[in-house]
N, C-alpha and C positions, 0 to 999 in steps of 0.2 A: 521737406526733403529728408530730414533726419529720420522722421517716422517711416518714410517709405524704405529707406536703407535698412532700418532696424527690422521692419516686417520682412523684407527680402532676405536678410541674413538669418532670421529665425526660420523662415520657410526653407532656405537652403540647408541649414543645420538639421532641421527635422527630416528632410528628404535624405540627406547624407546618413543620418543616424538610422533611418529605416533601411537604407540600402546596406549599411554595415551589419545590422541585425540579421537581415535576410541572408546575406552571404555567410555570416558566422554560423547560423543555424543550419544552413545547407551543408557547410563543411562538417559540422558535428554529425549530422544525419549520414553523410557519406562515410565517415569513420565507422559509425555503427553498422552500416550496410556492408562495409568491408570487413566486418567482424573484429575491428580494432577497438574493442569495448573499453579498454582502459583509457585510450585517447579520447574516445567519445564521451565517457563519463567526465574526464577532466575538462573537455570543452563545454559540455552542458553545465558543469559546475561554475566555470568561469563566466559563461554566458548568463547564467541565472543571477550571479552577483553583479553583473553589468546591467541587470534590469531587463533582460530578454525573457519574457514570460514563457515563450515556447521552449526555451532551454530548461526552465524550472519544471514545467509539466512533463517533459520528456524524462528528466532525471527522477522526478517524483514517482512517475509511473514505473520506471525501472526498479526503484527501491521497493515500491509497494508490492510488486509481484515477484521480485527476485530475478529480474530479467538480466542475466549475465553480470549481476552483482549479488552480494549476499543480501538477502531480504532484510530490510531494516525499516519497520513501520514508522519509527520516530523521524528518521531522515526523510522518508516519503512525505509525511505530514508537513514537515518544515518546508520542503521544496514546493509542494502543492499549495501550501498556504501563501508562499511568496507570490505565486502566480495568481492565486485566487484574489489576493489583495489588489492586484493590478487589474482585476476585472475579468480574468479568464474563467468563463462559466464551466468549461470542462474540468478545470482544476477544482473548482468549488464542488462540482458534482462528485468527483472522485473522493474528495475529502468527506463529503456527506455519506457516501456509500461505505467508506471505511469506518466512520463513526457508527453507522447502523450495524455493520458486520460485528464490530466489537461489542455493541449492546446485545446483539443476538447471542454471541458466545457467552457473555455474562449471564444472560437470561437462561440459557440452556444449562449452564453449570449450577445456577440457583435451583432450577427445576430438578436436576439430578440430586442435589444435596437434600432438597425437600423430600423427594421420593425415598431416599435412603434413610432419612431421619424418621419419616412416618412408618416405615417398615422395620424400624429398630435394627438396621443393618450397621454393624460396626465399621469404623474406618479401616481397620485391619482386614476385614473381609473384602471390602471394596478394593483395597490395595492388592490383595491376592488375585482378584479377578483381573485387575488392570495389568498386573505383572504377567498374567497368563496371556495377555494380548487382546482382551475384550474391551470394547468401547462401553461407555456408560449406557448407551441405548441397548446394546446387546445384554449387558448385565441386568438392566431393568426387565427386559423380555424374559430372560431365563428365570430370574427370581419370581416374576409374576406367574410363571408356569411351573413353579416348584422344581426347577431343574438345578441340580447341584453343579458345582464347578467341575468336578471330574466327569460328570455326564456331559456337560457342555463341551469340554475338551474333546471327548470322544465323538460328539456330534459334528464338530468342526474338522475332524481328521478324515 
């Protein structure tokens, strides 16, 4: 008899917990849809720390892309990781995509540095190009085609 009561109470608590989580997330989403972003962020944050993985992924995604919050990759990773640990595949995928994006950025910067070093282009020269508003890709293109900074400026105007 005690085992049956224990099982029933666990089942009841689990269902109650799921119901509370569903209602909590629904209310947080409603705040977001009503453009009450500060309240939504607060609710998602509280929900995440209460163990609601949907709240974690919602908040993590907001911070990842800067959706009505200041973009903060570290916060995004923290919230997504909390959801991923609980088994939310979408959070795990977003985390993996962000890791790959950061690797791609580093790889591109290393390729740019390698190009400038092989061409014996000084840091000061690259800095002047950057200050003029050119991207590393544009700088490589112009330098490969023997186009000076002044000529490149005229071409862009």
